[in-house]
C-alpha positions as CSV (number, residue, x, y, z in Angstrom):
1,M,0.0,0.0,0.0
2,T,1.5,3.4,-1.1
3,T,2.0,6.5,1.1
4,P,-0.1,9.6,0.0
5,I,1.9,12.8,-1.0
6,S,1.3,15.9,1.1
7,S,-0.1,18.9,-0.9
8,D,1.5,21.6,1.3
9,P,5.0,21.5,-0.4
10,L,3.4,21.7,-3.9
11,R,1.2,24.6,-2.8
12,D,4.2,26.4,-1.3
13,G,6.2,26.0,-4.6
14,L,3.4,27.4,-6.7
15,L,3.0,30.4,-4.4
16,A,6.8,31.0,-4.6
17,Y,6.7,30.8,-8.4
18,N,3.8,33.2,-8.6
19,H,5.6,35.7,-6.3
20,L,8.7,35.6,-8.5
21,S,6.7,36.1,-11.7
22,I,5.1,39.2,-10.3
23,G,8.4,40.5,-9.2
24,S,10.0,40.0,-12.6
25,S,7.1,41.6,-14.5
26,N,7.4,44.7,-12.3
27,L,11.1,44.8,-12.9
28,L,10.7,44.6,-16.7
29,S,8.0,47.3,-16.6
30,G,10.4,49.6,-14.8
31,L,13.2,48.9,-17.3
32,Q,10.8,49.7,-20.2
33,Q,9.9,53.0,-18.7
34,Q,13.6,53.9,-18.3
35,L,14.3,52.8,-21.9
36,D,11.5,55.0,-23.3
37,L,12.9,57.9,-21.4
38,L,16.4,57.1,-23.0
39,V,14.9,57.0,-26.5
40,V,13.2,60.3,-26.0
41,A,16.5,61.7,-24.8
42,T,18.6,60.4,-27.7
43,T,16.2,61.0,-30.7
44,P,17.6,64.5,-31.5
45,I,21.1,63.1,-31.6
46,S,20.1,60.2,-34.0
47,T,18.2,62.6,-36.3
48,R,21.2,64.9,-36.5
49,A,23.5,61.9,-37.3
50,L,21.4,60.6,-40.1
51,A,21.2,64.1,-41.6
52,L,25.0,64.3,-41.5
53,M,25.4,60.9,-43.2
54,S,22.9,61.8,-46.0
55,A,24.7,65.1,-46.5
56,E,28.0,63.3,-46.8
57,E,26.6,60.9,-49.4
58,N,25.1,63.7,-51.4
59,I,28.5,65.5,-51.3
60,C,30.2,62.4,-52.7
61,L,27.7,61.9,-55.4
62,T,27.8,65.5,-56.4
63,K,31.6,65.4,-56.5
64,A,31.6,62.3,-58.7
65,Y,29.0,63.9,-61.0
66,I,31.0,67.1,-61.2
67,D,34.2,65.1,-61.9
68,E,32.5,63.1,-64.6
69,L,30.9,66.2,-66.1
70,L,34.2,68.1,-66.0
71,G,35.9,65.0,-67.6
72,H,33.5,64.9,-70.5
73,L,33.6,68.7,-70.8
74,E,37.3,68.5,-71.3
75,T,37.4,65.3,-73.4
76,S,37.1,67.0,-76.8
77,H,40.0,69.4,-75.9
78,K,42.2,66.5,-74.6
79,V,41.8,64.3,-77.7
80,E,41.6,67.1,-80.3
81,S,45.3,67.5,-80.9
82,F,45.8,63.7,-81.4
83,L,42.7,63.2,-83.6
84,K,43.8,66.1,-85.8
85,S,46.8,64.0,-86.9
86,G,44.4,61.4,-88.3
87,P,44.5,57.6,-87.9
88,G,47.5,57.1,-90.1
89,R,50.1,57.4,-87.3
90,D,48.7,55.2,-84.6
91,I,45.3,53.7,-85.4
92,D,45.0,51.9,-82.1
93,T,45.4,55.1,-80.0
94,Y,43.4,57.0,-82.5
95,L,40.4,54.7,-82.2
96,R,40.7,54.7,-78.3
97,H,40.5,58.5,-78.4
98,L,37.7,58.4,-80.8
99,E,35.7,56.0,-78.5
100,A,36.3,58.4,-75.6
101,L,35.1,61.3,-77.7
102,E,32.0,59.4,-78.7
103,A,31.3,58.5,-75.0
104,A,31.6,62.2,-74.2
105,L,29.2,63.1,-76.9
106,K,26.6,60.7,-75.7
107,Y,27.0,61.9,-72.1
108,L,26.8,65.6,-73.0
109,E,23.8,65.0,-75.2
110,T,21.9,63.8,-72.1
111,H,23.0,66.9,-70.1
112,S,22.1,69.5,-72.8
113,D,20.2,71.5,-70.2
114,L,23.5,72.8,-68.9
115,L,25.0,75.7,-70.7
116,S,28.6,74.5,-70.2
117,A,27.5,71.1,-71.6
118,Q,26.0,72.7,-74.7
119,E,29.2,74.5,-75.4
120,A,31.3,71.4,-74.8
121,Y,28.9,69.3,-77.0
122,G,29.2,71.7,-79.9
123,H,33.0,71.6,-79.7
124,A,33.0,67.8,-79.4
125,E,30.7,67.4,-82.3
126,L,33.0,69.5,-84.5
127,V,36.0,67.5,-83.4
128,H,34.1,64.2,-84.0
129,G,32.9,65.4,-87.5
130,K,36.5,66.2,-88.5
131,A,37.7,62.8,-87.1
132,M,35.0,61.0,-89.2
133,K,36.2,62.8,-92.3
134,D,39.8,61.8,-91.5
135,C,38.7,58.2,-91.0
136,E,36.8,58.3,-94.3
137,A,39.8,59.8,-96.1
138,D,42.1,57.2,-94.7
139,F,39.6,54.5,-95.5
140,G,39.3,55.6,-99.1
141,S,43.1,56.1,-99.5
142,T,43.8,52.6,-98.1
143,L,41.1,51.1,-100.2
144,G,42.4,52.8,-103.4
145,Q,46.1,52.0,-102.7
146,Q,45.4,48.3,-102.1
147,G,43.1,48.2,-105.1
148,S,46.0,49.3,-107.3
149,A,48.5,47.1,-105.5
150,T,46.5,44.0,-106.0
151,M,45.4,44.6,-109.5
152,P,45.3,41.3,-111.4
153,S,46.9,40.8,-114.8
154,A,44.8,40.6,-118.0
155,A,46.3,37.1,-118.5
156,L,45.0,35.9,-115.1
157,L,41.6,37.4,-115.7
158,T,41.3,35.7,-119.0
159,K,42.4,32.4,-117.6
160,Q,40.0,32.5,-114.7
161,A,37.2,33.6,-117.0
162,T,37.7,31.0,-119.7
163,E,39.3,28.0,-117.9
164,N,37.9,28.2,-114.4
165,L,34.7,30.2,-114.7
166,Q,32.5,27.6,-112.8
167,V,34.7,27.8,-109.7
168,A,35.8,31.4,-110.0
169,A,32.3,32.7,-110.3
170,V,31.0,31.2,-107.0
171,Q,34.2,31.3,-105.0
172,A,36.6,34.2,-104.8
173,Q,39.7,33.4,-106.8
174,L,41.2,36.9,-107.2
175,E,43.5,38.3,-104.5
176,V,41.8,41.6,-103.6
177,I,42.8,42.9,-100.2
178,S,44.1,40.9,-97.2
179,G,46.3,41.0,-94.2
180,P,46.9,44.2,-92.2
181,P,45.3,46.5,-94.8
182,L,42.1,44.5,-94.6
183,D,42.2,44.6,-90.8
184,R,42.7,48.4,-91.0
185,L,39.7,48.8,-93.3
186,Q,37.6,46.6,-91.1
187,R,38.3,48.7,-88.0
188,L,37.8,52.0,-89.7
189,A,34.5,50.8,-91.2
190,A,33.4,49.6,-87.8
191,A,34.2,52.9,-86.2
192,M,32.4,54.9,-88.8
193,M,29.4,52.6,-88.8
194,N,29.2,52.8,-85.0
195,S,29.1,56.6,-85.3
196,Q,26.4,56.4,-88.0
197,H,28.8,57.9,-90.5
198,M,27.0,56.2,-93.5
199,T,28.8,58.2,-96.2
200,C,31.7,55.7,-95.8
201,V,29.6,53.1,-97.7
202,D,29.4,55.6,-100.6
203,V,33.1,56.1,-100.5
204,Y,33.6,52.4,-100.7
205,K,31.3,52.1,-103.7
206,Q,33.1,54.9,-105.5
207,V,36.6,53.7,-104.8
208,R,36.0,50.0,-105.5
209,G,33.8,50.9,-108.4
210,R,36.7,52.7,-110.0
211,T,39.0,49.8,-109.2
212,V,36.6,47.3,-110.9
213,E,36.4,49.6,-114.0
214,S,40.2,49.5,-114.1
215,I,40.2,45.7,-113.8
216,M,37.6,45.5,-116.6
217,R,39.6,47.9,-118.8
218,L,42.4,45.3,-118.8
219,V,40.1,43.0,-120.9
220,G,38.8,45.7,-123.2
221,Y,36.0,47.4,-121.3
222,E,35.1,50.8,-122.7
223,P,32.3,52.5,-120.7
224,N,31.9,55.3,-123.3
225,S,31.1,52.9,-126.2
226,T,27.9,54.0,-127.9
227,L,25.5,52.6,-130.5
228,S,26.7,55.2,-133.0
229,S,30.2,53.9,-132.6
230,L,29.1,50.3,-133.3
231,Q,27.2,51.3,-136.4
232,V,30.3,52.6,-138.1
233,Q,32.4,49.5,-137.3
234,S,33.4,47.0,-140.0
235,A,32.4,43.4,-139.7
236,D,35.8,42.4,-138.4
237,Q,35.8,45.3,-135.9
238,L,32.3,44.3,-134.7
239,E,33.4,40.7,-134.2
240,K,36.4,41.9,-132.1
241,T,34.1,44.1,-130.1
242,V,31.7,41.2,-129.4
243,N,34.5,38.8,-128.5
244,S,35.7,41.4,-126.1
245,W,32.2,41.8,-124.6
246,N,31.9,38.1,-124.2
247,L,35.2,38.0,-122.2
248,Q,34.2,41.0,-120.2
249,L,30.9,39.3,-119.2
250,R,32.8,36.3,-118.0
251,V,35.4,38.4,-116.1
252,M,32.5,40.3,-114.5
253,A,31.3,37.0,-113.0
254,V,34.8,36.3,-111.6
255,V,35.2,39.9,-110.3
256,A,31.7,39.8,-108.7
257,A,32.6,36.8,-106.6
258,S,35.7,38.5,-105.2
259,E,33.9,41.8,-104.6
260,L,31.1,40.1,-102.7
261,D,33.7,38.3,-100.5
262,L,35.5,41.6,-99.8
263,A,32.3,43.4,-99.0
264,R,31.3,40.7,-96.6
265,S,34.6,40.9,-94.8
266,I,34.3,44.7,-94.3
267,W,30.6,45.5,-93.8
268,P,27.9,44.1,-91.6
269,S,24.7,42.8,-93.2
270,P,22.8,44.3,-95.0
271,F,25.4,46.9,-95.9
272,D,27.7,44.3,-97.4
273,E,25.2,43.5,-100.2
274,A,24.4,47.2,-100.8
275,A,28.1,48.0,-101.1
276,C,28.8,45.1,-103.5
277,I,25.9,46.1,-105.7
278,G,27.0,49.7,-105.7
279,V,30.5,48.6,-106.8
280,L,29.3,46.4,-109.7
281,S,26.3,48.3,-110.9
282,S,28.0,50.8,-113.2
283,V,29.9,48.0,-115.1
284,M,26.8,45.8,-115.1
285,R,24.6,48.5,-116.6
286,T,27.2,49.3,-119.3
287,L,27.6,45.7,-120.3
288,I,23.8,45.2,-120.5
289,Q,23.4,48.4,-122.6
290,Q,26.3,47.4,-124.9
291,G,24.8,44.0,-125.4
292,S,21.4,45.5,-126.2
293,D,23.1,47.9,-128.7
294,V,24.7,45.0,-130.5
295,A,21.4,43.1,-130.6
296,G,19.7,46.1,-132.1
297,L,22.2,46.5,-134.9
298,R,20.7,45.9,-138.4
299,K,24.0,45.9,-140.3
300,G,25.9,42.8,-141.2
301,G,23.1,40.9,-142.9
302,S,22.4,37.3,-142.0
303,S,26.1,36.8,-140.9
304,R,25.3,38.7,-137.7
305,V,23.6,35.6,-136.5
306,F,27.1,34.3,-135.5
307,V,27.7,37.4,-133.3
308,L,24.3,37.0,-131.7
309,L,24.8,33.3,-131.0
310,E,28.2,33.8,-129.5
311,M,26.8,36.4,-127.1
312,N,23.8,34.3,-126.3
313,K,26.1,31.3,-125.6
314,H,28.3,33.2,-123.1
315,L,25.3,34.8,-121.5
316,K,23.7,31.4,-121.1
317,E,26.9,30.2,-119.2
318,V,27.3,33.3,-117.0
319,L,23.7,33.9,-116.0
320,P,23.2,30.8,-113.8
321,L,26.5,31.6,-112.0
322,L,25.5,35.2,-111.3
323,E,22.1,34.0,-110.1
324,E,23.7,31.6,-107.7
325,L,26.2,34.2,-106.5
326,L,24.0,37.3,-106.3
327,G,20.4,36.1,-106.8
328,H,19.6,36.3,-103.1
329,M,20.1,40.1,-103.2
330,N,16.9,41.9,-103.9
331,R,18.6,45.0,-105.2
332,F,20.5,42.9,-107.8
333,G,17.3,41.4,-109.1
334,Q,16.9,44.2,-111.6
335,Y,20.2,43.5,-113.3
336,L,19.5,39.7,-113.4
337,S,16.1,40.4,-115.0
338,E,17.7,42.7,-117.6
339,L,20.3,40.0,-118.3
340,R,17.6,37.5,-118.8
341,N,15.8,39.8,-121.1
342,L,19.0,40.4,-123.0
343,Y,19.4,36.6,-123.4
344,T,16.0,36.3,-124.9
345,L,16.5,39.4,-127.1
346,L,19.7,37.9,-128.5
347,A,17.9,34.6,-129.2
348,R,15.0,36.3,-131.0
349,T,17.3,38.6,-133.0
350,A,19.4,35.6,-134.0
351,R,16.2,33.9,-135.2
352,S,15.3,36.9,-137.2
353,A,18.8,36.9,-138.8
354,F,18.5,33.2,-139.6
355,S,15.1,33.9,-141.3
356,E,16.7,36.6,-143.4
357,F,19.4,34.0,-144.4
358,E,16.7,31.5,-145.4
359,M,14.9,34.0,-147.5
360,S,18.1,35.3,-149.2
361,V,18.9,31.7,-150.2
362,E,15.4,31.2,-151.7
363,R,15.2,34.5,-153.5
364,D,18.7,34.4,-155.0
365,N,18.4,34.9,-158.8
366,S,21.8,36.0,-159.7
367,K,23.2,34.9,-163.0
368,A,26.8,34.6,-162.0
369,Q,28.4,31.4,-163.2
370,T,31.5,29.4,-162.7
371,V,33.3,29.0,-166.0
372,D,34.6,25.5,-165.2
373,G,31.4,24.1,-163.6
374,T,33.0,23.8,-160.2
375,V,31.2,24.4,-156.9
376,H,29.5,27.8,-157.0
377,P,30.7,30.4,-154.5
378,Q,27.1,30.8,-153.3
379,C,26.8,27.1,-152.6
380,A,30.2,27.1,-150.8
381,H,29.2,30.1,-148.8
382,I,25.8,28.7,-147.7
383,L,27.3,25.4,-146.7
384,S,30.1,27.1,-144.8
385,F,27.5,29.3,-143.1
386,L,25.5,26.2,-142.0
387,R,28.6,24.3,-140.8
388,R,29.7,27.3,-138.8
389,L,26.1,27.8,-137.5
390,F,25.8,24.3,-136.2
391,S,29.2,24.4,-134.6
392,Y,27.6,26.5,-131.8
393,P,26.3,24.5,-128.9
394,N,23.3,26.8,-128.6
395,T,22.0,26.6,-132.2
396,E,18.7,25.3,-130.8
397,V,17.7,28.9,-129.9
398,L,17.2,29.5,-133.6
399,F,14.4,27.0,-133.7
400,S,12.7,27.7,-130.3
401,T,11.2,30.8,-128.8
402,G,10.2,32.1,-125.4
403,R,7.1,34.2,-124.7
404,D,7.8,37.9,-124.5
405,A,11.3,39.3,-124.7
406,H,10.7,41.2,-121.4
407,D,9.3,38.2,-119.5
408,D,11.7,36.6,-117.0
409,D,10.1,33.2,-117.7
410,A,11.3,33.4,-121.2
411,Y,14.9,33.0,-120.1
412,N,14.1,29.7,-118.4
413,E,12.3,28.5,-121.5
414,E,15.1,29.6,-123.8
415,A,17.7,28.0,-121.6
416,R,16.3,24.5,-121.9
417,S,18.6,22.4,-124.1
418,T,15.5,20.6,-125.4
419,S,12.4,22.6,-125.9
420,G,8.9,21.7,-127.0
421,M,8.6,22.5,-130.7
422,S,6.1,21.8,-133.5
423,A,7.6,20.4,-136.7
424,G,6.5,21.3,-140.1
425,Q,8.0,22.0,-143.4
426,S,6.6,24.9,-145.5
427,S,6.8,25.6,-149.2
428,T,8.8,28.8,-148.4
429,A,11.9,29.3,-146.2
430,A,10.1,32.0,-144.2
431,D,7.2,29.8,-143.3
432,S,9.5,26.9,-142.5
433,S,11.5,29.1,-140.1
434,R,8.3,30.3,-138.4
435,K,7.0,26.8,-138.0
436,A,10.3,25.6,-136.6
437,A,10.4,28.4,-134.1
438,K,7.0,27.8,-132.5
439,V,7.0,26.6,-128.9
440,A,4.1,25.7,-126.6
441,D,3.5,28.2,-123.8
442,S,3.1,25.4,-121.3
443,P,6.4,23.9,-119.9
444,V,6.0,20.7,-121.9
445,S,9.1,18.8,-122.9
446,V,9.1,17.1,-126.3
447,S,11.5,14.3,-127.3
448,S,14.9,15.2,-128.7
449,S,14.0,13.3,-131.9
450,H,11.2,15.7,-132.5
451,A,13.5,18.6,-132.0
452,T,16.0,17.0,-134.4
453,Q,13.3,16.6,-137.0
454,T,12.3,20.3,-136.6
455,V,15.9,21.5,-137.1
456,G,16.4,19.1,-140.0
457,A,13.3,20.4,-141.7
458,A,14.6,24.0,-141.5
459,V,18.0,22.9,-142.9
460,E,16.3,20.9,-145.7
461,T,14.4,24.0,-146.6
462,V,17.6,26.0,-146.9
463,M,19.1,23.2,-149.0
464,G,16.0,23.1,-151.2
465,G,16.3,26.8,-151.8
466,L,20.0,26.4,-152.6
467,L,19.3,23.5,-155.0
468,H,16.6,25.6,-156.8
469,S,19.1,28.4,-157.2
470,M,21.8,26.0,-158.6
471,E,19.3,24.5,-161.0
472,F,18.5,28.0,-162.3
473,K,22.1,28.8,-162.8
474,S,22.8,25.4,-164.6
475,K,20.3,26.4,-167.3
476,L,22.4,29.5,-168.1
477,Y,25.2,27.3,-169.5
478,K,25.3,27.1,-173.3
479,I,26.8,23.6,-173.0
480,P,24.3,21.3,-171.4
481,A,27.0,18.8,-170.3
482,L,28.7,21.6,-168.4
483,G,25.4,22.4,-166.7
484,A,25.2,18.8,-165.7
485,V,28.7,18.8,-164.3
486,F,27.9,22.0,-162.4
487,L,24.8,20.5,-160.7
488,M,26.7,17.3,-160.0
489,N,29.5,19.2,-158.3
490,N,27.2,21.4,-156.2
491,V,24.8,18.7,-155.1
492,N,27.8,16.5,-154.2
493,Y,29.2,19.4,-152.2
494,M,25.9,19.7,-150.3
495,V,25.9,16.0,-149.4
496,S,29.6,16.0,-148.6
497,A,29.3,19.1,-146.4
498,S,26.6,17.3,-144.4
499,D,28.8,14.2,-144.0
500,K,31.7,16.4,-142.7
501,T,29.5,17.9,-140.0
502,E,29.0,14.4,-138.5
503,G,25.2,14.8,-138.5
504,K,25.1,18.3,-136.9
505,L,23.0,19.6,-139.8
506,M,20.5,16.9,-138.8
507,L,19.5,16.1,-142.4
508,S,17.4,13.0,-142.7
509,K,18.6,9.8,-144.2
510,T,15.9,10.1,-146.8
511,W,17.2,13.5,-147.9
512,L,20.8,12.3,-148.0
513,K,19.9,9.2,-150.1
514,K,17.8,11.3,-152.5
515,H,20.6,13.8,-153.1
516,R,23.3,11.1,-153.5
517,D,21.1,9.6,-156.2
518,M,20.8,13.0,-157.8
519,V,24.6,13.2,-158.0
520,E,24.5,9.9,-159.9
521,E,21.8,11.1,-162.1
522,Y,23.7,14.3,-163.0
523,A,26.8,12.2,-163.7
524,Q,24.8,10.0,-166.0
525,Q,23.4,13.0,-167.7
526,Y,26.8,14.4,-168.3
527,H,28.0,11.0,-169.7
528,A,25.0,10.8,-171.9
529,L,25.5,14.3,-173.3
530,T,29.3,13.9,-173.8
531,W,30.5,10.4,-174.3
532,Q,27.5,8.4,-175.4
533,P,27.4,9.9,-178.9
534,V,31.1,8.9,-179.3
535,V,30.6,5.4,-177.9
536,K,27.4,4.8,-180.0
537,A,29.2,5.9,-183.2
538,L,32.0,3.4,-182.5
539,E,29.5,0.7,-181.7
540,R,27.6,1.3,-184.9
541,I,30.9,0.9,-186.8
542,L,31.9,-2.3,-185.0
543,S,28.5,-3.9,-185.1
544,G,28.2,-3.4,-188.9
545,E,25.1,-1.2,-188.4
546,E,27.0,1.4,-190.5
547,V,27.7,-0.4,-193.8
548,Q,31.2,-0.1,-195.1
549,P,31.6,0.8,-198.9
550,S,32.6,-2.1,-201.1
551,D,34.7,0.1,-203.3
552,H,38.3,0.1,-202.0
553,A,38.9,3.8,-202.7
554,K,35.6,4.7,-201.1
555,W,36.3,2.4,-198.2
556,R,39.6,4.1,-197.5
557,E,37.9,7.5,-197.5
558,W,35.3,6.0,-195.2
559,V,37.9,4.8,-192.7
560,K,39.6,8.2,-192.8
561,A,36.3,9.8,-192.1
562,K,35.7,7.6,-189.1
563,W,39.1,8.3,-187.6
564,K,38.7,12.0,-188.3
565,A,35.3,11.9,-186.7
566,F,36.6,10.3,-183.5
567,N,39.7,12.5,-183.4
568,T,37.5,15.6,-183.8
569,A,35.1,14.6,-181.1
570,F,37.7,13.4,-178.7
571,E,39.9,16.5,-179.1
572,A,36.9,18.8,-178.8
573,I,35.9,17.1,-175.5
574,Y,39.5,17.0,-174.3
575,M,40.2,20.7,-175.0
576,A,37.0,21.8,-173.4
577,Q,36.8,19.5,-170.4
578,T,40.4,19.7,-169.3
579,G,39.3,23.2,-168.4
580,W,36.3,21.9,-166.4
581,T,36.7,21.1,-162.7
582,I,35.4,18.4,-160.4
583,P,37.0,19.4,-157.1
584,D,35.9,16.3,-155.2
585,A,38.7,13.7,-155.8
586,R,36.4,10.6,-155.2
587,L,33.7,12.0,-157.5
588,K,36.3,12.9,-160.2
589,C,37.7,9.4,-160.0
590,S,34.3,7.9,-160.3
591,V,33.3,10.0,-163.3
592,R,36.6,9.1,-165.0
593,K,36.1,5.5,-164.3
594,A,32.6,5.5,-165.8
595,I,34.0,7.2,-168.9
596,K,36.8,4.6,-169.3
597,Q,34.4,1.7,-168.7
598,D,32.1,2.9,-171.5
599,L,34.6,4.4,-174.0
600,L,37.7,2.3,-173.9
601,P,36.3,-1.2,-174.8
602,A,34.6,0.3,-177.9
603,Y,37.6,2.3,-178.8
604,E,40.1,-0.5,-178.2
605,A,38.1,-2.7,-180.6
606,F,37.9,0.1,-183.2
607,F,41.6,0.7,-182.8
608,E,42.5,-2.9,-183.2
609,E,40.5,-3.3,-186.3
610,Y,41.2,0.0,-188.1
611,S,44.7,1.2,-186.9
612,T,46.7,-1.4,-188.9
613,V,44.7,-1.5,-192.2
614,E,46.1,0.2,-195.3
615,F,43.8,3.2,-195.7
616,S,46.4,6.0,-196.0
617,V,50.0,6.5,-196.8
618,N,50.1,8.8,-193.7
619,R,48.2,6.8,-191.1
620,S,49.7,8.9,-188.2
621,K,47.7,11.8,-189.5
622,Y,44.5,9.9,-188.6
623,V,45.6,7.3,-186.0
624,R,46.6,9.8,-183.3
625,Y,45.8,8.2,-180.0
626,S,46.3,4.7,-178.7
627,P,43.9,3.4,-176.1
628,D,46.6,3.8,-173.5
629,K,47.0,7.4,-174.5
630,V,43.3,8.0,-174.4
631,E,43.2,6.5,-170.9
632,A,46.1,8.6,-169.8
633,F,44.4,11.7,-171.1
634,I,41.2,10.9,-169.2
635,D,43.0,10.0,-166.0
636,K,45.5,12.9,-165.9
637,D,43.9,15.8,-167.7
638,L,40.1,15.8,-167.6
639,F,38.4,18.0,-165.0
640,E,41.6,19.5,-163.7
641,G,40.6,23.1,-164.5
642,Q,43.6,23.6,-166.9
643,P,42.5,23.8,-170.5
644,M,45.0,21.8,-172.7
645,D,46.1,22.6,-176.3
646,F,46.3,19.5,-178.4
647,T,49.1,21.0,-180.5
648,K,51.3,20.5,-177.4
649,V,50.2,17.1,-176.4
650,R,49.4,15.4,-179.8
651,P,51.9,12.6,-180.5
652,Q,54.0,12.8,-183.7
653,A,54.2,9.4,-185.4
654,T,56.1,8.5,-188.6
655,S,54.5,6.8,-191.5
656,G,53.8,3.1,-190.9
657,S,54.6,3.4,-187.2
658,R,52.0,2.6,-184.5
659,P,51.2,5.7,-182.5
660,L,51.5,5.7,-178.8
């Protein structure tokens, strides 16, 4: 059983705790009252101390402000003497001083309410303006000097433009400006751009523009060339001018790549593109204008088609490169559009010149003849014209057309190597050319065989007009056999010329076979007019169709007459036809072979039968030419274009001897 706890000690403890709590609370209250009295007593002192601290802080801030203001007020005077000397001496220090001046300008601009700041700002602005002009002058001077120092040679430009255009036009190949000079230009440009001194871009355009003009002059560039100067040039001079223009166009693409690279290394975007376009624009405008002037020339006749095709060819190569290089620049779009229009204009003008050529062939009615029946100069000229025409890789532009000459889409249509064409051969050369030139407006691609047929039809029309002209001229010969030789030579030349072009004239197999057959027909016609009468006369004698007189005296006279008739005919043919010409060696050999195959067997039989009989005391007077001699005359002398006199070649035989 547990013992109960007494409650008295617990009560006593609680009473003691309560007594202590009351005492502590009274003590704290007394202390609080004393503290309140202390605060009241020290408040004036604290307020005064805070005021002093605030005043000290304001004094420090004011002093710093005044010091900064005074520093900026004096900056322009401090840096003026150094900036006056320009950036040439020490560009690093110069640019540091310039930065300090620009900082002062910005500071003083925000304190323009102060009279002293206004005066200092005015002076700083004057100093800064002069510094910008000095920077601009140094920039232009450095740019010009380096442009002259790094001027490429004409040989290098020509090599890059002709041998390495694809690479050079999309990746800078010319050494323009590099190293410390480039670094100097970059820093000066950055300083002027930071100061919003934008005239430095114009200086760049002017200086580099002059440098580019100097580079272009190395390859014949003449900015002052006019249409009137072109109109008085001879054909050779115009060809040289166009060749120079073609080279300049290609060099322009090479130069453009280097100029774009330089502009990007100096200027931030978009000023780099603006600077590059400003540099190239003058030369580009001049080249476009000169190209348009050449396209607009009406002199030179149909031969100007070669000049136009040459320009069109080079423009077709350069345009895609310029588009790849500069096509992303909106400001350059105008020049690319004008170049595309020029491309189309050149193609259309070339087609017009070719149409003139077709019509000139068809309408030729000149009566000029070749004395010896050789290839007519007109035939040779036209075939030479066609061979040269089809040596160009872009001849297809003569037989295809874009929409409008001022439509950018026309360039894309013209540039296709295979275009959609409609074939058709007309009764006239002009109609044929127009039909061959039609192209569907929709971007439809037609097979290359169709295009080949169209080109072949146009060429066949020209050939048809040429043949018609040759047939007209052949009828002017008083000797029909010579007319046949003339046609044989010219048609053979037409066929041979096509063979030598390795199919570039695109004449059909049917046309070639037909005209080869025509050569044979004219050869047979010549043979029938010249040698068949002689051969038939001999055959009538040998076959007995012509009755020999039974009387010996009359028989002798008859034999003399037959020899005399052969000699007269052969000598007449020989003296005439040694002056005729068959320039094609194989054709000449073939014609001679046909003569010998037909004439010699009959003559040999006649010679064997009548050369040894007693019909005259002076047989050599009648028996003049042995079969071997006749064969030699045919093989060596006929159709050589050198008329022979029989008094110099006739053999002299003694009585009773057998002539050679």
